C-alpha positions in Angstrom: -41.6 -6.1 54.6 -44.2 -8.3 51.9 -47.9 -7.3 51.9 -51.1 -9.5 51.7 -54.1 -7.7 51.9 -57.6 -7.9 50.0 -60.6 -6.7 50.5 -63.7 -7.8 48.5 -67.5 -7.7 48.6 -69.7 -10.4 47.3 -72.4 -12.1 48.6 -72.8 -14.8 50.6 -73.8 -18.2 49.4 -73.0 -21.0 51.5 -71.8 -21.7 55.0 -70.1 -25.0 55.8 -70.7 -26.2 59.3 -68.5 -24.4 62.0 -65.8 -27.1 64.1 -64.0 -26.3 67.1 -59.3 -26.7 67.1 -58.4 -28.7 69.4 -57.2 -25.7 70.6 -60.6 -25.0 71.2 -60.8 -21.8 68.3 -64.1 -21.8 66.1 -63.3 -22.0 62.9 -66.0 -21.9 59.6 -66.0 -22.1 55.8 -68.0 -19.4 53.6 -68.5 -19.2 49.9 -69.1 -15.9 48.9 -69.3 -15.3 45.2 -68.2 -11.6 43.7 -69.3 -9.8 40.3 -67.6 -6.7 39.2 -66.4 -4.4 36.3 -62.8 -3.7 36.1 -60.5 -1.5 34.2 -57.5 -3.2 32.4 -56.0 -2.3 29.7 -58.1 0.4 29.1 -61.2 -1.9 28.6 -64.1 -3.2 31.1 -63.6 -6.7 32.1 -66.3 -8.5 33.7 -65.3 -10.2 37.1 -67.3 -13.2 38.4 -65.6 -15.7 40.9 -66.8 -17.7 43.4 -63.9 -17.6 46.9 -63.9 -19.3 49.8 -63.3 -17.1 53.0 -62.2 -18.7 56.2 -63.5 -17.6 59.7 -62.0 -17.9 63.0 -62.7 -16.8 66.6 -65.0 -13.9 67.0 -66.2 -13.9 63.1 -67.6 -17.4 63.2 -70.1 -15.7 65.7 -70.5 -13.0 63.5 -71.5 -15.5 60.7 -74.5 -16.7 62.8 -76.3 -13.6 62.1 -76.3 -13.7 58.2 -78.5 -15.3 55.7 -77.5 -16.5 52.4 -78.1 -13.9 50.2 -76.5 -11.2 52.4 -74.0 -8.9 50.7 -71.3 -8.6 52.8 -67.4 -7.1 53.0 -64.4 -9.2 53.9 -60.9 -8.2 54.7 -57.9 -10.0 55.2 -54.9 -12.3 53.8 -54.6 -14.8 51.6 -52.8 -18.5 52.0 -52.9 -21.6 50.5 -56.0 -23.3 51.7 -53.8 -26.7 52.5 -50.0 -27.6 52.6 -51.2 -30.1 49.7 -53.1 -27.7 48.2 -50.8 -24.7 47.8 -52.2 -23.4 44.6 -55.4 -22.8 45.5 -56.0 -19.8 47.8 -58.5 -19.4 50.7 -59.1 -15.6 51.9 -58.6 -15.5 56.0 -60.6 -12.8 57.1 -59.8 -10.4 59.9 -63.1 -8.2 59.3 -66.8 -9.5 58.1 -68.9 -6.7 57.6 -72.3 -7.0 56.3 -73.3 -4.3 53.4 -76.2 -2.3 53.2 
């Protein structure tokens, strides 16, 4: 079986307005900025990125308690942003925690 799991930390930069699906499930997208230094081929590499994170269900309620600038840790899986944008990936959160 293939694996698709990601755990990343960063800073909450933006919260888009929550919405509710026709099935009654809450959804919300957030933007998270990440900065780190990683070792690649024996050399240090600085990584900077902005990642769209999709929240669903109870995670939308958890996000209400967050403020812009909060450091958070997210784990989940990667999926295409849409069927039309199959090259753009979004992290679908399964856990969301404030980092102290």
